[in-house]
MARVOFI-960870 format. One record per residue (C-alpha): residue number from 1; residue in three letters; x, y, z. Coordinates in Angstrom, 1 decimal, decimal comma, always signed. Example, Ala and Ser with C-alpha at 12.3 -4.5 7.8 and 13.67 -1.06 7.14 Angstrom:
BEGIN
rec resi->1	resn->ala	c1->+12,3	c2->-4,5	c3->+7,8 .
rec resi->2	resn->ser	c1->+13,7	c2->-1,1	c3->+7,1 .
***
This chain:
BEGIN
rec resi->1	resn->met	c1->+0,0	c2->+0,0	c3->+0,0 .
rec resi->2	resn->pro	c1->+1,3	c2->+3,5	c3->-0,7 .
rec resi->3	resn->gln	c1->+2,5	c2->+5,3	c3->+2,4 .
rec resi->4	resn->thr	c1->+0,5	c2->+8,2	c3->+3,6 .
rec resi->5	resn->ser	c1->+3,4	c2->+10,1	c3->+5,1 .
rec resi->6	resn->leu	c1->+7,2	c2->+10,3	c3->+4,5 .
rec resi->7	resn->ala	c1->+9,3	c2->+7,6	c3->+6,0 .
rec resi->8	resn->pro	c1->+12,2	c2->+8,7	c3->+8,2 .
rec resi->9	resn->ile	c1->+15,3	c2->+9,8	c3->+6,3 .
rec resi->10	resn->asn	c1->+17,9	c2->+7,1	c3->+6,3 .
rec resi->11	resn->ala	c1->+21,1	c2->+6,2	c3->+4,5 .
rec resi->12	resn->ala	c1->+19,2	c2->+5,1	c3->+1,5 .
rec resi->13	resn->thr	c1->+17,0	c2->+8,2	c3->+1,1 .
rec resi->14	resn->arg	c1->+17,4	c2->+10,1	c3->-2,2 .
rec resi->15	resn->leu	c1->+17,4	c2->+13,8	c3->-1,7 .
rec resi->16	resn->cys	c1->+16,1	c2->+16,7	c3->-4,0 .
rec resi->17	resn->ala	c1->+15,8	c2->+20,4	c3->-3,2 .
rec resi->18	resn->val	c1->+14,6	c2->+23,7	c3->-4,5 .
rec resi->19	resn->leu	c1->+17,1	c2->+26,6	c3->-4,4 .
rec resi->20	resn->gly	c1->+16,0	c2->+30,2	c3->-4,3 .
rec resi->21	resn->ser	c1->+16,0	c2->+33,5	c3->-2,7 .
rec resi->22	resn->pro	c1->+13,5	c2->+34,1	c3->-1,1 .
rec resi->23	resn->ile	c1->+12,4	c2->+30,5	c3->-0,6 .
rec resi->24	resn->arg	c1->+10,2	c2->+30,4	c3->+2,5 .
rec resi->25	resn->his	c1->+7,0	c2->+30,7	c3->+0,5 .
rec resi->26	resn->ser	c1->+7,7	c2->+27,6	c3->-1,6 .
rec resi->27	resn->ala	c1->+5,1	c2->+24,9	c3->-1,8 .
rec resi->28	resn->ser	c1->+7,4	c2->+22,6	c3->-3,7 .
rec resi->29	resn->pro	c1->+8,4	c2->+20,5	c3->-0,7 .
rec resi->30	resn->ala	c1->+4,8	c2->+19,8	c3->+0,2 .
rec resi->31	resn->met	c1->+4,1	c2->+18,9	c3->-3,5 .
rec resi->32	resn->his	c1->+7,0	c2->+16,6	c3->-4,1 .
rec resi->33	resn->asn	c1->+7,0	c2->+14,9	c3->-0,7 .
rec resi->34	resn->ala	c1->+3,3	c2->+14,1	c3->-1,2 .
rec resi->35	resn->ala	c1->+4,2	c2->+12,6	c3->-4,5 .
rec resi->36	resn->phe	c1->+7,1	c2->+10,5	c3->-3,1 .
rec resi->37	resn->ala	c1->+4,8	c2->+9,3	c3->-0,3 .
rec resi->38	resn->ala	c1->+2,0	c2->+8,4	c3->-2,8 .
rec resi->39	resn->leu	c1->+4,4	c2->+6,2	c3->-4,8 .
rec resi->40	resn->asp	c1->+6,1	c2->+4,8	c3->-1,7 .
rec resi->41	resn->leu	c1->+9,5	c2->+6,2	c3->-2,7 .
rec resi->42	resn->asn	c1->+12,3	c2->+6,7	c3->-0,1 .
rec resi->43	resn->trp	c1->+12,9	c2->+10,2	c3->-1,3 .
rec resi->44	resn->his	c1->+12,8	c2->+13,6	c3->+0,5 .
rec resi->45	resn->tyr	c1->+12,6	c2->+17,1	c3->-0,9 .
rec resi->46	resn->leu	c1->+14,0	c2->+20,2	c3->+0,8 .
rec resi->47	resn->ala	c1->+13,8	c2->+24,0	c3->+0,3 .
rec resi->48	resn->leu	c1->+17,2	c2->+25,8	c3->+0,7 .
rec resi->49	resn->glu	c1->+17,8	c2->+29,5	c3->+0,8 .
rec resi->50	resn->val	c1->+20,7	c2->+30,3	c3->-1,6 .
rec resi->51	resn->glu	c1->+21,8	c2->+33,7	c3->-2,8 .
rec resi->52	resn->pro	c1->+23,0	c2->+34,1	c3->-6,4 .
rec resi->53	resn->lys	c1->+26,6	c2->+34,5	c3->-5,4 .
rec resi->54	resn->asn	c1->+26,5	c2->+31,0	c3->-3,7 .
rec resi->55	resn->leu	c1->+24,5	c2->+29,2	c3->-6,4 .
rec resi->56	resn->arg	c1->+27,4	c2->+27,4	c3->-8,1 .
rec resi->57	resn->ala	c1->+28,8	c2->+26,2	c3->-4,8 .
rec resi->58	resn->ala	c1->+25,3	c2->+25,0	c3->-3,8 .
rec resi->59	resn->ile	c1->+24,9	c2->+23,0	c3->-7,0 .
rec resi->60	resn->glu	c1->+28,3	c2->+21,5	c3->-6,5 .
rec resi->61	resn->asp	c1->+27,5	c2->+20,7	c3->-2,9 .
rec resi->62	resn->ala	c1->+24,3	c2->+18,9	c3->-3,9 .
rec resi->63	resn->arg	c1->+26,3	c2->+16,9	c3->-6,5 .
rec resi->64	resn->ala	c1->+28,9	c2->+16,0	c3->-3,9 .
rec resi->65	resn->lys	c1->+26,3	c2->+14,9	c3->-1,4 .
rec resi->66	resn->gly	c1->+24,6	c2->+12,6	c3->-3,9 .
rec resi->67	resn->phe	c1->+21,4	c2->+14,5	c3->-4,5 .
rec resi->68	resn->ala	c1->+19,2	c2->+13,1	c3->-7,2 .
rec resi->69	resn->gly	c1->+18,2	c2->+16,6	c3->-8,5 .
rec resi->70	resn->leu	c1->+17,4	c2->+20,2	c3->-7,9 .
rec resi->71	resn->asn	c1->+14,8	c2->+22,8	c3->-8,8 .
rec resi->72	resn->leu	c1->+15,8	c2->+26,4	c3->-9,2 .
rec resi->73	resn->thr	c1->+13,5	c2->+29,4	c3->-8,7 .
rec resi->74	resn->val	c1->+14,0	c2->+33,2	c3->-8,5 .
rec resi->75	resn->pro	c1->+16,6	c2->+34,4	c3->-9,2 .
rec resi->76	resn->his	c1->+18,6	c2->+31,5	c3->-10,4 .
rec resi->77	resn->lys	c1->+17,2	c2->+30,2	c3->-13,7 .
rec resi->78	resn->leu	c1->+19,4	c2->+32,2	c3->-16,1 .
rec resi->79	resn->leu	c1->+22,5	c2->+31,9	c3->-14,0 .
rec resi->80	resn->ala	c1->+22,4	c2->+28,1	c3->-13,9 .
rec resi->81	resn->val	c1->+22,7	c2->+27,8	c3->-17,7 .
rec resi->82	resn->asp	c1->+26,5	c2->+28,1	c3->-17,3 .
rec resi->83	resn->met	c1->+26,7	c2->+26,0	c3->-14,1 .
rec resi->84	resn->val	c1->+25,7	c2->+22,6	c3->-15,4 .
rec resi->85	resn->asp	c1->+27,7	c2->+20,1	c3->-17,5 .
rec resi->86	resn->glu	c1->+25,0	c2->+19,5	c3->-20,1 .
rec resi->87	resn->leu	c1->+21,8	c2->+21,2	c3->-21,3 .
rec resi->88	resn->asp	c1->+18,8	c2->+19,2	c3->-22,3 .
rec resi->89	resn->ala	c1->+17,0	c2->+20,3	c3->-25,5 .
rec resi->90	resn->ser	c1->+14,4	c2->+22,1	c3->-23,4 .
rec resi->91	resn->ala	c1->+17,1	c2->+24,2	c3->-21,6 .
rec resi->92	resn->lys	c1->+18,9	c2->+24,9	c3->-24,9 .
rec resi->93	resn->thr	c1->+15,7	c2->+26,1	c3->-26,5 .
rec resi->94	resn->trp	c1->+14,6	c2->+28,5	c3->-23,7 .
rec resi->95	resn->arg	c1->+18,1	c2->+29,2	c3->-22,3 .
rec resi->96	resn->ala	c1->+16,9	c2->+28,9	c3->-18,8 .
rec resi->97	resn->val	c1->+17,3	c2->+26,0	c3->-16,2 .
rec resi->98	resn->asn	c1->+14,7	c2->+25,3	c3->-13,5 .
rec resi->99	resn->thr	c1->+15,5	c2->+21,6	c3->-13,1 .
rec resi->100	resn->ile	c1->+18,8	c2->+19,8	c3->-12,6 .
rec resi->101	resn->lys	c1->+19,4	c2->+16,0	c3->-12,7 .
rec resi->102	resn->phe	c1->+22,5	c2->+14,5	c3->-11,2 .
rec resi->103	resn->glu	c1->+23,4	c2->+11,2	c3->-12,9 .
rec resi->104	resn->asn	c1->+26,7	c2->+9,4	c3->-13,4 .
rec resi->105	resn->gly	c1->+28,6	c2->+12,3	c3->-12,0 .
rec resi->106	resn->leu	c1->+27,0	c2->+14,8	c3->-14,5 .
rec resi->107	resn->ala	c1->+24,7	c2->+17,7	c3->-13,9 .
rec resi->108	resn->thr	c1->+22,1	c2->+18,1	c3->-16,7 .
rec resi->109	resn->gly	c1->+19,9	c2->+21,2	c3->-16,9 .
rec resi->110	resn->phe	c1->+16,3	c2->+21,1	c3->-18,0 .
rec resi->111	resn->asn	c1->+13,5	c2->+23,6	c3->-18,4 .
rec resi->112	resn->thr	c1->+10,1	c2->+22,4	c3->-17,4 .
rec resi->113	resn->asp	c1->+8,5	c2->+25,8	c3->-17,1 .
rec resi->114	resn->ala	c1->+7,7	c2->+26,6	c3->-20,7 .
rec resi->115	resn->asp	c1->+5,2	c2->+23,8	c3->-21,3 .
rec resi->116	resn->ala	c1->+3,8	c2->+24,2	c3->-17,8 .
rec resi->117	resn->ile	c1->+2,9	c2->+27,9	c3->-18,6 .
rec resi->118	resn->val	c1->+0,9	c2->+26,9	c3->-21,7 .
rec resi->119	resn->thr	c1->-0,8	c2->+24,0	c3->-19,9 .
rec resi->120	resn->ser	c1->-1,8	c2->+26,1	c3->-17,0 .
rec resi->121	resn->leu	c1->-3,1	c2->+29,0	c3->-19,1 .
rec resi->122	resn->his	c1->-5,3	c2->+26,5	c3->-21,0 .
rec resi->123	resn->glu	c1->-6,6	c2->+24,7	c3->-17,9 .
rec resi->124	resn->asp	c1->-7,0	c2->+27,6	c3->-15,6 .
rec resi->125	resn->leu	c1->-8,1	c2->+30,5	c3->-17,9 .
rec resi->126	resn->ala	c1->-9,2	c2->+28,6	c3->-21,0 .
rec resi->127	resn->val	c1->-6,7	c2->+30,7	c3->-23,0 .
rec resi->128	resn->glu	c1->-5,7	c2->+29,5	c3->-26,5 .
rec resi->129	resn->leu	c1->-2,6	c2->+31,4	c3->-27,3 .
rec resi->130	resn->arg	c1->-2,6	c2->+31,5	c3->-31,1 .
rec resi->131	resn->gly	c1->-3,6	c2->+34,9	c3->-32,3 .
rec resi->132	resn->val	c1->-4,0	c2->+36,6	c3->-29,0 .
rec resi->133	resn->lys	c1->-2,4	c2->+39,8	c3->-27,7 .
rec resi->134	resn->val	c1->-0,4	c2->+39,5	c3->-24,5 .
rec resi->135	resn->leu	c1->+1,2	c2->+42,0	c3->-22,1 .
rec resi->136	resn->leu	c1->+4,1	c2->+40,3	c3->-20,2 .
rec resi->137	resn->leu	c1->+5,6	c2->+41,8	c3->-17,1 .
rec resi->138	resn->gly	c1->+9,1	c2->+40,7	c3->-16,3 .
rec resi->139	resn->ala	c1->+12,2	c2->+39,8	c3->-18,2 .
rec resi->140	resn->gly	c1->+14,1	c2->+37,6	c3->-15,7 .
rec resi->141	resn->gly	c1->+14,4	c2->+33,8	c3->-16,0 .
rec resi->142	resn->ala	c1->+10,7	c2->+33,1	c3->-15,9 .
rec resi->143	resn->gly	c1->+9,8	c2->+36,1	c3->-18,0 .
rec resi->144	resn->arg	c1->+12,3	c2->+35,3	c3->-20,8 .
rec resi->145	resn->thr	c1->+11,1	c2->+31,7	c3->-21,0 .
rec resi->146	resn->ala	c1->+7,4	c2->+32,8	c3->-21,0 .
rec resi->147	resn->ala	c1->+8,1	c2->+35,4	c3->-23,8 .
rec resi->148	resn->leu	c1->+9,8	c2->+32,9	c3->-26,1 .
rec resi->149	resn->lys	c1->+7,2	c2->+30,2	c3->-25,4 .
rec resi->150	resn->leu	c1->+4,4	c2->+32,6	c3->-26,1 .
rec resi->151	resn->ala	c1->+6,0	c2->+33,6	c3->-29,4 .
rec resi->152	resn->ala	c1->+6,5	c2->+29,9	c3->-30,3 .
rec resi->153	resn->glu	c1->+2,8	c2->+29,4	c3->-29,7 .
rec resi->154	resn->asn	c1->+2,1	c2->+32,1	c3->-32,3 .
rec resi->155	resn->val	c1->+0,6	c2->+34,9	c3->-30,3 .
rec resi->156	resn->ala	c1->-0,4	c2->+37,7	c3->-32,6 .
rec resi->157	resn->glu	c1->+1,2	c2->+40,5	c3->-30,5 .
rec resi->158	resn->leu	c1->+3,5	c2->+40,6	c3->-27,4 .
rec resi->159	resn->phe	c1->+4,2	c2->+43,6	c3->-25,3 .
rec resi->160	resn->leu	c1->+7,2	c2->+43,4	c3->-22,9 .
rec resi->161	resn->val	c1->+7,6	c2->+45,5	c3->-19,8 .
rec resi->162	resn->asn	c1->+10,5	c2->+45,3	c3->-17,4 .
rec resi->163	resn->arg	c1->+12,0	c2->+47,6	c3->-14,8 .
rec resi->164	resn->thr	c1->+15,3	c2->+47,4	c3->-16,7 .
rec resi->165	resn->val	c1->+14,2	c2->+48,2	c3->-20,2 .
rec resi->166	resn->cys	c1->+17,3	c2->+46,9	c3->-21,9 .
rec resi->167	resn->lys	c1->+16,5	c2->+43,3	c3->-20,8 .
rec resi->168	resn->ala	c1->+13,1	c2->+43,6	c3->-22,4 .
rec resi->169	resn->glu	c1->+14,7	c2->+45,0	c3->-25,5 .
rec resi->170	resn->glu	c1->+17,1	c2->+42,0	c3->-25,7 .
rec resi->171	resn->ile	c1->+14,2	c2->+39,5	c3->-25,5 .
rec resi->172	resn->ala	c1->+12,2	c2->+41,5	c3->-28,1 .
rec resi->173	resn->ser	c1->+15,2	c2->+41,4	c3->-30,5 .
rec resi->174	resn->glu	c1->+15,6	c2->+37,7	c3->-30,0 .
rec resi->175	resn->ile	c1->+11,9	c2->+37,1	c3->-30,7 .
rec resi->176	resn->lys	c1->+12,1	c2->+39,2	c3->-33,9 .
rec resi->177	resn->lys	c1->+14,9	c2->+36,9	c3->-35,1 .
rec resi->178	resn->gln	c1->+13,3	c2->+33,6	c3->-34,1 .
rec resi->179	resn->phe	c1->+9,6	c2->+34,3	c3->-34,6 .
rec resi->180	resn->pro	c1->+9,3	c2->+37,1	c3->-37,3 .
rec resi->181	resn->ala	c1->+5,6	c2->+36,6	c3->-37,6 .
rec resi->182	resn->val	c1->+5,0	c2->+37,7	c3->-34,0 .
rec resi->183	resn->lys	c1->+4,7	c2->+41,4	c3->-33,5 .
rec resi->184	resn->val	c1->+6,7	c2->+42,3	c3->-30,4 .
rec resi->185	resn->ser	c1->+7,3	c2->+45,7	c3->-28,8 .
rec resi->186	resn->val	c1->+8,7	c2->+47,0	c3->-25,5 .
rec resi->187	resn->gly	c1->+6,3	c2->+49,1	c3->-23,4 .
rec resi->188	resn->tyr	c1->+2,6	c2->+49,1	c3->-22,4 .
rec resi->189	resn->pro	c1->-0,1	c2->+48,7	c3->-25,1 .
rec resi->190	resn->gln	c1->-2,5	c2->+51,5	c3->-25,9 .
rec resi->191	resn->thr	c1->-5,2	c2->+49,1	c3->-27,0 .
rec resi->192	resn->glu	c1->-7,2	c2->+46,3	c3->-25,4 .
rec resi->193	resn->ile	c1->-5,4	c2->+42,9	c3->-25,0 .
rec resi->194	resn->asp	c1->-6,4	c2->+39,3	c3->-24,3 .
rec resi->195	resn->leu	c1->-4,0	c2->+38,4	c3->-21,5 .
rec resi->196	resn->leu	c1->-1,8	c2->+40,1	c3->-18,9 .
rec resi->197	resn->leu	c1->+0,9	c2->+37,7	c3->-17,5 .
rec resi->198	resn->asn	c1->+3,0	c2->+38,6	c3->-14,5 .
rec resi->199	resn->ala	c1->+6,4	c2->+36,9	c3->-14,4 .
rec resi->200	resn->thr	c1->+8,0	c2->+39,2	c3->-11,9 .
rec resi->201	resn->ser	c1->+8,5	c2->+38,4	c3->-8,2 .
rec resi->202	resn->leu	c1->+6,5	c2->+41,5	c3->-7,1 .
rec resi->203	resn->gly	c1->+3,7	c2->+40,2	c3->-4,9 .
rec resi->204	resn->leu	c1->+5,6	c2->+37,6	c3->-3,0 .
rec resi->205	resn->lys	c1->+6,0	c2->+39,9	c3->+0,0 .
rec resi->206	resn->ser	c1->+3,0	c2->+41,6	c3->+1,8 .
rec resi->207	resn->asp	c1->+4,6	c2->+45,0	c3->+1,4 .
rec resi->208	resn->asp	c1->+5,3	c2->+44,6	c3->-2,4 .
rec resi->209	resn->gly	c1->+3,6	c2->+47,1	c3->-4,7 .
rec resi->210	resn->ser	c1->+1,9	c2->+45,9	c3->-7,9 .
rec resi->211	resn->pro	c1->+4,1	c2->+45,0	c3->-10,9 .
rec resi->212	resn->leu	c1->+1,7	c2->+46,9	c3->-13,1 .
rec resi->213	resn->asp	c1->+1,8	c2->+50,7	c3->-13,6 .
rec resi->214	resn->glu	c1->-1,9	c2->+51,4	c3->-13,8 .
rec resi->215	resn->lys	c1->-1,1	c2->+55,0	c3->-14,9 .
rec resi->216	resn->glu	c1->+0,2	c2->+53,3	c3->-18,1 .
rec resi->217	resn->phe	c1->-2,3	c2->+50,5	c3->-18,4 .
rec resi->218	resn->ser	c1->-5,7	c2->+49,9	c3->-17,0 .
rec resi->219	resn->leu	c1->-6,8	c2->+46,4	c3->-16,0 .
rec resi->220	resn->lys	c1->-10,1	c2->+47,1	c3->-17,8 .
rec resi->221	resn->gln	c1->-8,0	c2->+46,8	c3->-21,1 .
rec resi->222	resn->thr	c1->-7,5	c2->+43,1	c3->-20,6 .
rec resi->223	resn->arg	c1->-9,9	c2->+40,1	c3->-20,4 .
rec resi->224	resn->ala	c1->-7,6	c2->+37,8	c3->-18,3 .
rec resi->225	resn->val	c1->-4,8	c2->+38,1	c3->-15,8 .
rec resi->226	resn->tyr	c1->-2,4	c2->+35,3	c3->-14,8 .
rec resi->227	resn->asp	c1->+0,1	c2->+35,8	c3->-12,0 .
rec resi->228	resn->met	c1->+2,9	c2->+33,2	c3->-11,8 .
rec resi->229	resn->ile	c1->+3,1	c2->+33,9	c3->-8,0 .
rec resi->230	resn->tyr	c1->+1,0	c2->+31,3	c3->-6,1 .
rec resi->231	resn->lys	c1->+1,7	c2->+32,3	c3->-2,5 .
rec resi->232	resn->pro	c1->-0,1	c2->+34,5	c3->-1,5 .
rec resi->233	resn->ala	c1->-2,9	c2->+32,9	c3->-3,4 .
rec resi->234	resn->glu	c1->-4,3	c2->+36,3	c3->-4,3 .
rec resi->235	resn->thr	c1->-1,7	c2->+39,0	c3->-5,0 .
rec resi->236	resn->lys	c1->-2,6	c2->+42,7	c3->-5,1 .
rec resi->237	resn->leu	c1->-2,5	c2->+42,4	c3->-8,9 .
rec resi->238	resn->leu	c1->-5,0	c2->+39,5	c3->-8,9 .
rec resi->239	resn->ala	c1->-7,3	c2->+41,3	c3->-6,4 .
rec resi->240	resn->ala	c1->-7,3	c2->+44,4	c3->-8,6 .
rec resi->241	resn->ala	c1->-7,9	c2->+42,4	c3->-11,7 .
rec resi->242	resn->lys	c1->-10,8	c2->+40,5	c3->-10,1 .
rec resi->243	resn->ala	c1->-12,3	c2->+43,9	c3->-9,1 .
rec resi->244	resn->ala	c1->-11,9	c2->+45,1	c3->-12,7 .
rec resi->245	resn->gly	c1->-13,9	c2->+42,1	c3->-13,9 .
rec resi->246	resn->cys	c1->-11,0	c2->+40,1	c3->-15,4 .
rec resi->247	resn->lys	c1->-10,8	c2->+36,3	c3->-15,3 .
rec resi->248	resn->thr	c1->-7,9	c2->+35,5	c3->-13,0 .
rec resi->249	resn->ala	c1->-5,6	c2->+32,6	c3->-12,1 .
rec resi->250	resn->asn	c1->-2,5	c2->+32,3	c3->-9,9 .
rec resi->251	resn->gly	c1->+0,6	c2->+30,2	c3->-10,6 .
rec resi->252	resn->ile	c1->-0,5	c2->+27,0	c3->-8,9 .
rec resi->253	resn->gly	c1->-1,2	c2->+25,2	c3->-12,2 .
rec resi->254	resn->met	c1->+2,2	c2->+26,2	c3->-13,5 .
rec resi->255	resn->leu	c1->+3,9	c2->+25,0	c3->-10,3 .
rec resi->256	resn->val	c1->+2,2	c2->+21,6	c3->-10,4 .
rec resi->257	resn->his	c1->+2,9	c2->+20,9	c3->-14,1 .
rec resi->258	resn->gln	c1->+6,6	c2->+22,0	c3->-14,0 .
rec resi->259	resn->gly	c1->+7,0	c2->+20,0	c3->-10,8 .
rec resi->260	resn->ala	c1->+5,4	c2->+16,9	c3->-12,3 .
rec resi->261	resn->lys	c1->+7,8	c2->+17,0	c3->-15,2 .
rec resi->262	resn->ala	c1->+10,8	c2->+17,4	c3->-12,9 .
rec resi->263	resn->phe	c1->+9,5	c2->+14,5	c3->-10,8 .
rec resi->264	resn->glu	c1->+9,4	c2->+12,3	c3->-13,9 .
rec resi->265	resn->ile	c1->+12,9	c2->+13,4	c3->-14,9 .
rec resi->266	resn->trp	c1->+14,4	c2->+12,5	c3->-11,5 .
rec resi->267	resn->thr	c1->+12,5	c2->+9,3	c3->-10,8 .
rec resi->268	resn->gly	c1->+11,6	c2->+7,9	c3->-14,2 .
rec resi->269	resn->gln	c1->+8,1	c2->+7,3	c3->-13,0 .
rec resi->270	resn->pro	c1->+4,8	c2->+8,9	c3->-14,0 .
rec resi->271	resn->ala	c1->+4,0	c2->+11,8	c3->-11,6 .
rec resi->272	resn->pro	c1->+0,8	c2->+11,6	c3->-9,5 .
rec resi->273	resn->val	c1->-0,4	c2->+15,0	c3->-10,7 .
rec resi->274	resn->ala	c1->-3,7	c2->+15,0	c3->-8,7 .
rec resi->275	resn->val	c1->-1,8	c2->+14,2	c3->-5,5 .
rec resi->276	resn->met	c1->+0,7	c2->+17,0	c3->-6,2 .
rec resi->277	resn->arg	c1->-2,1	c2->+19,6	c3->-6,9 .
rec resi->278	resn->arg	c1->-3,9	c2->+18,7	c3->-3,7 .
rec resi->279	resn->ala	c1->-0,7	c2->+19,1	c3->-1,7 .
rec resi->280	resn->val	c1->+0,0	c2->+22,5	c3->-3,2 .
rec resi->281	resn->glu	c1->-3,6	c2->+23,7	c3->-2,6 .
rec resi->282	resn->gly	c1->-3,3	c2->+22,5	c3->+1,0 .
rec resi->283	resn->ser	c1->-0,1	c2->+24,4	c3->+1,4 .
rec resi->284	resn->val	c1->-1,4	c2->+27,6	c3->-0,2 .
rec resi->285	resn->tyr	c1->-5,0	c2->+27,6	c3->+0,8 .
rec resi->286	resn->gly	c1->-4,7	c2->+25,7	c3->+4,1 .
rec resi->287	resn->val	c1->-7,3	c2->+23,1	c3->+3,0 .
***
């Protein structure tokens, strides 16, 4: 029978972890440990606070300690591209790493975010990306992956906004080369759009302001708002979007689907997705 709780850690326990800064909000340990328990695996998942300057050392320490794998979250996804031995096709395509597998002494980087974004938008907002207009906030690791994936899905128009404008301009230039059929520009749209997607970390902390400059763009100009942040379950952006009459969704779906793929990469077994979603919802909503 599948175990209902994790067995005590022993010498045979396989370890995985998520590295990030900040990391206390992460629901990944609850999600993965529930999955390990459901499949009766002697595995355990940790959350470790790691600053960018210590990322390479943390990856090497996990390798030396025999970890099975790692997840990477803010702000490590771009940095890690140059810190692994090999890049899977997914990481090469999106040039960002959110999952590492240690095997035969090698560290291989993967990206499980891109497909998870599309799946969650479809499931949670019923958004079909082909032909839509999207405003994307953020040009970090998650934002860059999202921008390129949206372009690959043939959105009609993509507006990129980032605090550091040159980063958004770099992504826009890359999209113009790779996906010339997609109209891409830097700055807020003046017209109505179909989807606003927040890929910044603004909203994680209670005293964070909104990632959206409402003097530049009104939420009444979009039909739907997706915030990659999932804890808190309703950020200030999502609360304002709901008040403006938009369809809204947080990043729980994205977390679950990227985590399920990482689970399968590490264990070689099908992920218990329903179990993982229930664990995340329990962690975030307290149910």
